[in-house]
C-alpha positions, 0 to 999 in steps of 0.5 A: 500500500502507498502512504503519503506521510509514512513509510513502512520498511521490513527487516530481519527476514520480514519479522520486523516492520518499521513505521516512520512518520515522514513529516520532518519539516513540521516535526512529524506533527499530526494532520488528517492524512498522517492519522489515516496513514498510521491507521491504515498501516497498523491495520495492514500489518495486524494480519502478518502473523510472522511479525515479532515486532513493529517499530514506530519512529519519526524522521528528522530530529523529532518524534512527533509534535502532536497536532500541527498548526493547520489541524489546530486552526481547523479544529477552532472552526469546527462545530462540537459535533465535528470536533467529536468526529475528529477526536474519535478518529484519533482515539481509534488510532491510539486504540489500534496501536495499543491493541496491536497483536504483537509488540510495538516498540517506540524509537523516540529519536527526539521531542514528543509533545501532546499526541506524540506522547500519546503514541509513546503511551500506546507502545509496549516498549519505549526506547528514548534518546536522552535528549528527547523532551516530552510534554502534555502541552495541551493545557497551554492551549486551553484544551486537555490531553483527553483522548490520550489520557486513558493510555497515559494514566495506565502507564504513569498513574494518577499522581504523575498525571495530576502534575504533568497534565495541569502544568504542561511542563516539559520533562526529560526522557529520564523523568519519563523512565522514572514515572513509567512512560519510558523503559530505556534511555540512551544517548542519541548515537546509541539509540539504534544499538539499544533498539537492535538489542531489544529486537533481538530479544523479541526475535528469539521469542515465539511469534504466537507466544509474543501475542499471547503474552501481550494479551495477558499484560493488557487484559488480566489486570482488569479481569475478575478472579474467576475470569482470569483463572479460566482465561490464563489456564486456557491460554497456557493449555492452548500454547502447550499443544500448539505447533510453536509450543511443541517446537519450543519445548523440543528445542529446549530439550534437544539443546538447540535453537527453535525454528523461529530464531534467525 
């Protein structure tokens, strides 16, 4: 499929897809086309069962500056109903990435503001350059980080959201790691090496097991006890008898690498 504002590249024998936002001239800010491109790309990739990971990153010095100026100008002229439709479209994108079947890794190469931080929050693994600066700056514009808030609060908790949402202050990638938004912080020259290290870990894991593990992490915490008991037992029972589970066990017993390892 052809996209306007992103590229999708394959690597590691098509087991990793890298989605790069390509609006460097405006710091990869969102417009309607970029949102549509990202939605289409993640929809397209969701059916590729051989994928072990999708990397999300930005071209140029920034990760994403959130909504661009023209998008903000347009929203100011919309009716409340039009703004609702626009916001639901963005909410759908965040939900698609958050619930994407296999792990999504954010390669945070630079500044992320507003909705750009929302993209970070819906990724499973976040690797950031120490020079990156983050902010929920919506409050400075008289609005709020409403659509991204469910995902952000799950990551950083209410206590940090209550500070960062109302101040709109910029904070470092290191602080992002301290509050649970970022997992790894490295210097910019070390960013790709850190990414490759993480990808190698994911590539050594079974692709279907990765999906099951992500589903567990997303779902079990909100389940009632009996529902979780049944769901988790059914998950491990199905994995044990699957072709992948059988191959993994045989490989372990035979002291060799399983077939999915490059």
